[in-house]
C-alpha positions as CSV (number, residue, x, y, z in Angstrom):
1,M,-28.6,20.6,10.2
2,E,-30.6,22.9,7.9
3,L,-27.5,24.9,7.0
4,L,-25.6,21.7,6.3
5,I,-28.3,20.4,4.0
6,V,-28.5,23.6,1.9
7,S,-24.8,24.0,1.8
8,L,-24.3,20.5,0.4
9,A,-27.0,21.1,-2.1
10,S,-25.3,24.4,-3.0
11,L,-22.0,22.6,-3.6
12,L,-23.6,20.0,-5.9
13,A,-25.6,22.8,-7.7
14,G,-22.3,24.8,-8.3
15,L,-20.7,21.7,-9.7
16,M,-23.5,21.0,-12.2
17,D,-23.9,24.7,-13.0
18,A,-20.3,25.2,-13.8
19,I,-20.3,22.4,-16.4
20,V,-23.5,23.2,-18.3
21,G,-26.0,25.1,-16.1
22,G,-29.1,23.7,-14.4
23,G,-27.8,24.0,-10.8
24,G,-31.2,25.3,-9.8
25,L,-32.5,21.8,-10.4
26,I,-30.7,20.8,-7.2
27,L,-30.6,23.9,-5.0
28,I,-34.1,25.2,-5.4
29,P,-35.9,21.9,-4.5
30,A,-33.5,21.5,-1.6
31,L,-34.4,25.0,-0.3
32,F,-38.2,24.3,-0.7
33,A,-37.9,20.9,1.1
34,T,-35.8,22.3,3.9
35,F,-37.9,25.5,4.5
36,P,-41.5,24.5,3.4
37,G,-43.1,27.4,5.1
38,A,-40.9,30.1,3.6
39,A,-42.1,32.5,0.9
40,P,-41.1,31.3,-2.6
41,A,-39.6,34.7,-3.5
42,T,-37.3,34.5,-0.5
43,L,-36.0,31.0,-1.5
44,F,-35.5,32.1,-5.1
45,G,-33.6,35.2,-3.8
46,T,-31.5,33.1,-1.5
47,N,-30.7,30.7,-4.3
48,K,-29.5,33.6,-6.4
49,S,-27.3,34.9,-3.6
50,A,-25.3,31.7,-3.7
51,A,-25.5,30.9,-7.4
52,I,-24.0,34.2,-8.6
53,W,-20.7,33.5,-6.8
54,G,-20.2,30.0,-8.2
55,T,-21.0,31.3,-11.7
56,A,-18.6,34.2,-11.3
57,F,-15.8,31.9,-10.2
58,A,-16.5,29.5,-13.0
59,T,-16.2,32.5,-15.5
60,V,-12.8,33.3,-14.0
61,Q,-11.6,29.7,-14.2
62,Y,-12.7,29.2,-17.8
63,S,-11.1,32.5,-18.8
64,R,-7.7,31.1,-17.7
65,K,-8.0,28.1,-20.0
66,V,-10.4,29.1,-22.8
67,V,-9.9,32.1,-25.1
68,M,-12.8,34.4,-24.2
69,P,-14.0,36.8,-26.9
70,W,-14.4,39.7,-24.5
71,R,-15.3,42.3,-27.1
72,A,-18.3,40.2,-28.1
73,L,-19.1,38.9,-24.6
74,L,-19.3,42.2,-22.7
75,P,-22.1,43.6,-24.9
76,A,-23.9,40.2,-24.6
77,A,-23.6,40.4,-20.8
78,G,-24.8,44.0,-20.7
79,A,-27.8,43.0,-22.9
80,G,-28.4,40.0,-20.7
81,L,-28.6,42.3,-17.6
82,L,-31.0,44.6,-19.4
83,G,-33.1,41.8,-20.7
84,S,-33.4,40.2,-17.2
85,L,-34.5,43.5,-15.7
86,I,-37.2,43.9,-18.4
87,G,-38.3,40.3,-17.9
88,A,-38.6,40.8,-14.2
89,W,-40.7,43.9,-14.7
90,V,-42.9,42.2,-17.3
91,V,-43.6,39.2,-15.0
92,T,-45.2,41.7,-12.5
93,Q,-47.6,42.7,-15.3
94,V,-48.3,39.4,-17.0
95,D,-49.0,35.9,-15.7
96,P,-46.3,33.5,-17.1
97,A,-48.6,30.5,-16.6
98,L,-49.0,29.9,-20.4
99,F,-45.2,30.0,-20.9
100,R,-44.8,27.5,-18.1
101,K,-46.9,25.0,-20.0
102,A,-44.9,25.5,-23.2
103,L,-41.5,25.1,-21.5
104,P,-41.3,21.2,-21.4
105,V,-42.2,21.1,-25.1
106,M,-39.5,23.7,-25.9
107,M,-36.9,21.8,-23.9
108,A,-37.9,18.5,-25.6
109,M,-37.5,20.1,-29.0
110,L,-34.0,21.3,-27.9
111,L,-33.1,17.8,-26.7
112,V,-34.3,16.1,-29.9
113,Y,-32.4,18.6,-32.1
114,T,-29.2,18.1,-30.0
115,L,-29.4,14.3,-30.3
116,A,-30.2,14.4,-34.0
117,K,-27.1,16.6,-34.7
118,K,-24.5,14.3,-33.3
119,D,-21.6,16.5,-34.4
120,M,-23.1,19.7,-33.1
121,G,-20.8,21.4,-30.6
122,R,-17.9,19.0,-31.0
123,T,-15.7,21.5,-32.9
124,H,-15.1,25.1,-32.2
125,A,-15.7,27.1,-35.5
126,P,-17.2,30.5,-34.7
127,R,-19.5,31.8,-37.5
128,Y,-19.1,35.5,-36.8
129,A,-16.3,37.9,-35.9
130,G,-15.9,41.5,-34.9
131,T,-18.9,43.7,-34.7
132,K,-21.3,41.1,-36.1
133,Q,-20.3,38.6,-33.4
134,A,-21.0,41.3,-30.8
135,W,-24.4,42.1,-32.2
136,V,-25.5,38.4,-32.4
137,G,-24.1,37.8,-28.9
138,A,-26.1,40.9,-27.6
139,A,-29.3,39.5,-29.2
140,I,-28.8,36.2,-27.5
141,G,-28.0,37.9,-24.2
142,L,-31.1,40.2,-24.4
143,T,-33.5,37.4,-25.4
144,I,-32.4,34.8,-22.9
145,G,-31.8,37.5,-20.2
146,F,-35.4,38.5,-20.7
147,Y,-36.4,34.8,-20.3
148,D,-34.3,34.5,-17.1
149,G,-36.0,37.6,-15.5
150,F,-39.5,36.5,-16.7
151,F,-39.4,32.8,-15.9
152,G,-35.9,31.3,-15.5
153,P,-35.6,27.5,-15.5
154,G,-33.0,26.2,-17.9
155,T,-31.4,29.6,-18.6
156,G,-27.9,28.3,-18.6
157,S,-28.8,25.4,-20.9
158,F,-30.6,27.8,-23.3
159,L,-27.5,30.0,-23.4
160,V,-25.2,27.1,-24.1
161,F,-27.4,25.8,-26.9
162,A,-27.7,29.3,-28.4
163,Y,-23.9,29.7,-28.5
164,V,-23.4,26.2,-30.0
165,R,-26.2,26.5,-32.6
166,L,-26.1,30.1,-33.6
167,M,-22.5,31.1,-32.9
168,G,-20.8,27.9,-34.0
169,Y,-19.0,27.3,-30.6
170,D,-18.2,23.9,-29.2
171,F,-19.8,22.9,-25.9
172,L,-16.8,23.9,-23.8
173,N,-16.4,27.4,-25.3
174,A,-20.2,27.9,-25.3
175,T,-20.3,27.0,-21.6
176,A,-17.5,29.4,-20.8
177,S,-19.2,32.2,-22.7
178,A,-22.6,31.4,-21.1
179,K,-21.2,31.8,-17.6
180,L,-20.4,35.5,-18.0
181,I,-23.9,36.3,-19.4
182,N,-25.4,34.2,-16.5
183,V,-23.5,36.3,-14.0
184,A,-25.2,39.4,-15.4
185,T,-28.7,38.0,-15.4
186,N,-28.2,36.6,-11.9
187,F,-27.0,39.9,-10.7
188,S,-30.0,41.8,-11.8
189,A,-32.3,39.2,-10.3
190,L,-30.4,39.3,-7.0
191,V,-30.6,43.1,-6.8
192,L,-34.4,42.9,-7.4
193,F,-34.8,40.2,-4.7
194,A,-32.5,42.0,-2.2
195,V,-34.3,45.4,-2.6
196,Q,-37.6,43.6,-1.8
197,G,-36.1,41.9,1.2
198,H,-36.2,38.4,-0.3
199,V,-32.7,37.1,0.6
200,W,-31.8,35.2,3.8
201,W,-28.3,36.7,4.2
202,H,-27.6,34.4,7.2
203,L,-27.6,31.5,4.8
204,A,-26.1,33.2,1.9
205,L,-22.4,33.2,3.0
206,A,-22.2,29.4,3.7
207,M,-24.1,28.6,0.5
208,A,-21.9,30.9,-1.5
209,V,-18.7,29.3,-0.3
210,S,-20.1,25.8,-1.0
211,N,-21.3,26.9,-4.5
212,I,-17.8,28.2,-5.3
213,I,-16.2,25.0,-4.2
214,G,-18.6,23.0,-6.4
215,S,-18.0,25.4,-9.3
216,L,-14.2,24.9,-9.1
217,I,-14.7,21.2,-9.2
218,G,-17.1,21.4,-12.1
219,T,-14.9,23.7,-14.2
220,R,-11.9,21.4,-13.7
221,L,-14.0,18.4,-14.8
222,A,-15.2,20.3,-17.9
223,M,-11.8,21.5,-18.9
224,K,-10.2,18.1,-18.3
225,H,-12.7,16.1,-20.3
226,G,-13.6,18.6,-23.0
227,S,-16.6,19.3,-25.2
228,G,-17.7,15.6,-25.5
229,F,-18.1,15.4,-21.8
230,V,-19.9,18.7,-21.6
231,R,-22.3,17.6,-24.4
232,Q,-23.2,14.5,-22.4
233,V,-23.9,16.4,-19.3
234,F,-25.9,18.9,-21.3
235,I,-28.1,16.1,-22.6
236,V,-28.7,14.7,-19.1
237,V,-29.5,18.2,-17.6
238,V,-31.9,19.0,-20.4
239,L,-33.7,15.7,-19.9
240,A,-33.9,16.3,-16.2
241,L,-35.3,19.8,-16.9
242,I,-38.0,18.3,-19.2
243,C,-39.0,15.8,-16.5
244,K,-39.0,18.4,-13.7
245,T,-41.0,21.1,-15.7
246,A,-43.4,18.6,-17.1
247,Y,-44.2,17.3,-13.6
248,D,-44.6,20.8,-12.2
249,T,-46.8,21.8,-15.0
250,W,-49.0,18.9,-15.8
251,L,-48.9,16.4,-12.9
252,R,-48.7,18.4,-9.7
């Protein structure tokens, strides 16, 4: 029964994550509810062991339908991996409690800005090209990769927003690009958790398969319905993140 519950949660998480990120909103609470006595690090590591596969398959699916700027994305992914490793190391030296309190406010500002700019992310008009695009992408990857390693919640949404606002992408292309960077940040985190023995491999396979199935469904929905649909899902996910992080920070 436990395996069935977390596998279903992994499927739904993969679906949401493929569209706009935020799959952890579903899978992490499901893991904590199903295994209340487990070490948090083990549940986070097990979550990563499933999420990375769905994200990787989503990247492949998007690359078949969306033109991926690989020359700009690969440096961004490399920078994201490096940033995540640095962030994971920093969190062992510094307490992220202050950052945790600021997160709901940051997410609320992001939501308000997105709602105010009704046309943002509806058309794909990249602001940069060539080397400059690669440098800006690398800066985004390094910064949000650091955040993912240091803290984590909402990484996919922050990546999508950064590509829409800073790079001029529409929501569909921004999501496609964000997936590759997210694979890199998830990989570095998974390696860290695995080395420390914080992954339940006996659950990982079933959860990974479920996550991939959800991811395939999510990418099909996003590509079928386009940027307007992705934007609406983005707004809903960010609102859910605000509620979840505010509850965890101020009410629990």
